[in-house]
N, C-alpha and C positions, 0 to 999 in steps of 0.2 A: 504494500500500500504506500503510495507516494503522499507525503504530507509536507506542509510548510511549518517550519519550527524556528524559533528564535533562541539563541544562546546569549545570555547577558553576563558580562564580566565587568569587574571594576578595574580601571586602569591606574597605573602608578607612573605618570609621566614626570620627567625632570622639568626644570624651569624652561628650557628651550622648547620642549615639546608642549608644555602648558601654554606658552605664548602662541605656538602654532594652532593649538586647539581653539584658543580664543579668537584668533584671526579667522579661522574657518567658520566658527559660529557667528561672528560679526558679519562676514560676507554673506552667509545664508540669510541672516536677518535683514540685511540691507537689500538683497535681491527680492526677498518676499515683500518688503514694504515698497520698494520701487515698482514692482509689478502691480501691487494693489493700487497704488496712486495712479499708475498709468491706466489701469482698467476703469477706475472711477472717472478719470478725466475724459477718456474716450466715450464713456456712456453719457456724460453731460454734453459734450461738444458735437458728437456725430449722431447720425440717424441710421436706422435700418441695421443691416448686418455689420456695418462698419463700426458699430459701437462695441463689438465683441472681438476678442483676440484669443490666442492660444498660448500655451507654454512654449511651444516650438518657436513661434514668431517672436515672443518676448526674449527668448534666449538668443536668437539671432541679433536682435537689437542690442542686447547687452554685449555680445561679442564685438559689434561695431564700435561701441562706446568705450571699450577697454583701452584702446590706444590713446584716446584723447581725454576722457573724463574719469575713467576708472582704471588707471594703470596699476593700482595696488592689488587688483584682482589677480594679477599674474603670480602673486606670491602664494596663492592657495590653489587647491585642485578645482578644475572646471566643474566637477560634479556638485560642489557645494551650492553655487547659484542655480545650476540647472535643476537639481532636485528640489530646491526651494520653490522655484517657479512651477514645478509639477505639483507640489503640495498646494500651492495657491489655486491652481486650476481645479484640483480635486475639492478644495474648500468651496469654490463657487458652484461646482456640480452638486455638492451636498446642499448648498443653500437653495438652489433652484428646485431640487428634488423635494426638500421639506416645504418650500413655498407652494409647490404644486399639490402636495398631499394635505396642505392646510394645517400643519403642525403649529402648536402654540408658540414654541421657541424656535424661530427660524434660524437665527444665528448667522448674521451677515459677517463675512471675514473682517477681522480687526487687525490693526497695525501691531507689530510685535515690539516689545520694549526690551531694552538692554538689561541683562541679568535675570530675566524671567523666562523660564523654559528655554534656555540656550541649548540648541542642538543643531546638527547637520547630518546629512546622509551622503555616503560615498559609495561608488560602484567601481568596478574595474578589478585590478589585481589586489585581492584581499586574501591573506592566508595566515595561518598560525605556524609559528616557528618556535617550538619549545613552549616556554611560558611567556611568549611575546606574540603580538599581532602586528602584521605589516599592513599599513594603510597608505593609499596614494598620497604623495607629497609630504606625508608625516613620518614615514619610515616605520621602524620597529619600535613599538611601545610595550613596556613590560606590563604584565597582568598580575594583579595582586593575589588571585586565587591560587592556592597550592595544589588543588586537585588537577587532574589531567584535563587539558583543554580539549575543545571539540576536535573531532577527527572524523572525516567522512561526510558525504553529501556535497551538493553544489552550492556554493555561496552566492547569493544574489546581491546583497548589499550589507552595509554596516552603518548603523545609526549611532552617532556619538552624542551623548547628552551630559549635561552638568546638573547635579543636584547638590545644593549648598556649595561646598568647595571640593566635591568629589566628582570624578569623571567616570562615565560608564559607556561601554560599547555593547550594542545589541546586534548580533550577526543573524541575518535572515538566511535560512538554509532550506533547500529542497532535498529531502532524503527519503529513502525507502525503508519502511519498518515492517516487521512481521507482527500482525495483530494476534495476541494470544487468545486462546479459548477460555472464556471466563465462565466458570461454573458456579460462581458464588450465588447465594440466595438473594432474592429481591429485598429491598429495604426502603422504608419511608423516612424522610428527613423533614423535620419541622424546624424552621429557623425561628429564632427569637432574639430578644434583647437581653434578658437575664442570663440565659445560656445561649451560646452561639448556635448550637444545633442539638436536637434530641432525636434519636433514631428509634425505629420500631424494635430494634434489638435490645433496647433498654440502656444504651450508652448515652451519656451526656457529655458534650464537649463544651468546656467553659469559654466564656467570652473574655478575651484578653483586655477589652476596654482600652485600646491603644490611645484613644484621644481623651476620654474622660479621666483616666488616671493621671494624665499629664496636663490637664486643662489649667490647673492652678499655675503651673510653671510657664505655660504658654502665655497666660494673661500677664504674668510678671515680666516676661521678656518683651511682650508687645508694648507694655507701658514704657519700659526702658528704651525701646526703639523710638517711640513717639516723642520722647523728651530730648533726643539727640538732635543736634543741629544738622540740617540737611547739607550734604556734601562733605561733612567732616569724616575723619578716619574712625572716630568713635561710633558714628552711625553705621559705618560699614561693618565694624566688628559686631555691633549689636544685631544687625541684620543677619550676619553669618551665624551667630548663636541661635537665633530664632529658626533659621533655615535648617540647621542641623537637627534641632528638636523635631521639626516637622518631618524631616527625612526618617528619623528614628521611629516616629509614630507610623509612618507609611510602611516601613520595613517590617515592623511587628505585625501589623494587620495582614500584609501580604504573606508573610511566613506562615501565619496561622491558617489562612485560607488555602494556601497551596498544600500544606501537610494534610488538612482535612479532606480536600477534594481528591487528592491522590490516593489516600486511604480508602475512600468510598469506591472509586472506579476500579481499583485493583482487586477488591474483595467482594464485589457485588455485580451481578450481571444486569440488574435493573435498579435504577434509582428514581424514586418518585418524590418530586417536590411540588410545591404550590406555585402557580403562575401569579406571583405577587405584583400588584400595581405599586411599584416602589415610588414612582413620581407622585402618585396620589397620596401615598402614606407620608411622604416628605412634607406635604402641605399642612399636616398636623404639627404645629410648632411645639407641642408638648413632648413628642417623641422623635422629632426630625433629627435632632443631634445624635440620639442613640442609634437610630437606624443607619445614618451615614457612617457612624463609627463601626458598625458591624460589617457593612459592605455586602448587602443582599445581592445586588446585581453582579458584582464581581464574583461572588460564589457561584451563581448560575452560569456566568460566562466561562469560568474555568471548567465546570462540569461538562459544558457543551463540547468543548474541543478535546478534553482529556478522555471522555467516554469513547470516542472513536479510536483512540490510541490503545486502549486496554480492553477492547471487546465488550464494553458494557453499553447499556441503553439508558438514556435520560428521558424520563416521562414527566410531562407537566400536567398536574391536576388542573381542572378548570378553575378559573379565577373565583367563581362564586361557589365552589364546592365547600360545604360546611364542615371542614375537618375538625374544627374546635368545638362546634355545637353538637356534633353527631356522636352518639355513644358508640364506642368501638366494639361493644359486645352485642347489643340488641338492635342498634341502628336508629334509635330514637333521636330526633333532632330537637334541640331546645329552641324556643322562640327568641330568647335573649340570653346573652352571655357577656358580661362586662369584662374589661381587661383586668380589673382588680381581682377577679375570681381565678385563682391559680390552681384550684382543685376542682375537677369535674365530678359532679354528683348527679347520677342519672335517676330521675324520678320513676322510671318504668321498672328497671331491673335492680336498682340499688347499687350500681357500680360506683366505686369511689377510686379515682385515679388522678394522677397528675395531669394537668391540662395539656401540656406539651406532649407528654407520652401518649395521651389519648389521640391527639391530632396525628402523631406519627403512625400510630396503629391504623388509623383510618386511611392514611395515604397508601400504606403498603397493601391494604385489603382491597384496593381498587382493581377491578378487572377491566383491562383496556382492550376494547374491540372497536369502538367507534367514538371517540371524543378528540381532544386535541393533544398531541404529543409534541416533542421538541422539533420534529420534522414537519409539522403542519398537518399531519394526518388526523383522521377523525377517530375518536374513541367513544365508547359508551360505558357509563358507570354501572357497576353491578349493585343493585339495590339490596342484595343480601350478602354482605361481606362475611368472611369467616370469623368465627367467634374467638375471642382471646380469653386467656385465663382471668378469673376474677381477681381484682386488685383492691387493696384498701390502704388507707394512710392512717398512721397513728397520730397522736397529738404532736409528736416532734417533726412530722412531715416525711417520715421514712416510709417508702412504699414496700408492701409485702405482697407476695404472690402465693 
C-alpha cells in the first residue's frame, strides 16, 4: 500500500546555518505577501479574467525582478519563493471553495508577519546522511534526535519551521507499507473533558490538561510581555519565554494524543467514536477552553489516517445518537441528562454506571449496516444492542461488576 507520510525532526543548526534558515523564511514570507498584494491590486484595477493570476505567472515575474529589485533572493534557494506562491494560490482556492459552499468562516488570505509561523518549503535534492539532513543551498544540518533517521521511500519535499527558538524539519515521503491483519476486538471510545477518553473495555485515559495546568504561568508571562517596551531586547526575551511555554503545552497535548490513537488502531480492528460538532461545542464559553485543551478534532484526524496504516476501521456514530442518555443494558433513553450528572441511573432496569462508561458501551454495541461511517457510507443503528454486565457504584464512586 502506497501512503504519504511525514517525518518530523528537530534541527541543531550552528549560527551560520541559523542565519540561512532565517533568510529562507524571510524570503518565503516576502514572496507570499508580495503575491497577495499583487492579487489584491489586480482585482481592484482590472476587469474580467485579467483580475486573476496564477502561481506560475507570479513566479515568472519574481524571476524578472530578481536582477533589479530583489537581488538578495539569489542568496536563498529558488524553491522558497516558488513554494510560497503555490501556498498562496492554494489559500485562494480554499477561500473561493468555502465562499461557494456558504461557510460561516470564509477566511480570506492574510499578510504574514515576521516571527509568526516562520516556515518555508524546499524541493529538489533532499537526503539524510547519518544524523544530518542535506537541504538545497543550506547544506548538511545536524539533527538532534538520537534515534535512527528515516530511510526508504521517495522524498517529495521538506518543510522547515520555527517554533519559539527551535527549528524543525518535516520531510514528506511517499513509501510503500504492508498493512497488517488486525484481529483485535471492536471498541467504543467516549471522549470527555474530565478524562481524555473512556473505552468500552473499561480503560480510562487521563486528560493531561496541557493548557489549564499551565494557565497561571501563561497569564504571568503574558503580563510581563505586555509591560515591556516595544522593540526592546527585554521584550524579545519575554516573548521567547512565552513562546517556549506554548510550545511545551503543544508538545504535551500532541504526545498524549499520538500515544492514545496509536494504541487504539494497533489493538482494535474497529473503533467507534461520536461525530462531534466541535465548532458548535466551542460556542459554549463555559466549556470552550476545556474542549480546545483536549483536542477533539485532532484525535479524530489522527485516527482517520492511522487506521489505514494498521488495518483497522474508524466508524463515526451519528451526531445525534444518544450515547449518554441511552442505557447500555436495556436500551432505555432518558429524556434529559444534564452535564453535572456523572453517574447514569436507569429508571427501567436499575443500572447504575459511570456516565462515560455507559456512553462507550453504547458506541461499541452499534451494529453498522446503513448509517454514516468515516468513508461517507450509510449505516443503520441496531435498536437492540447486546447487553452488558450489570454495574453499580458505591459511595466512593468505584465501579463494581
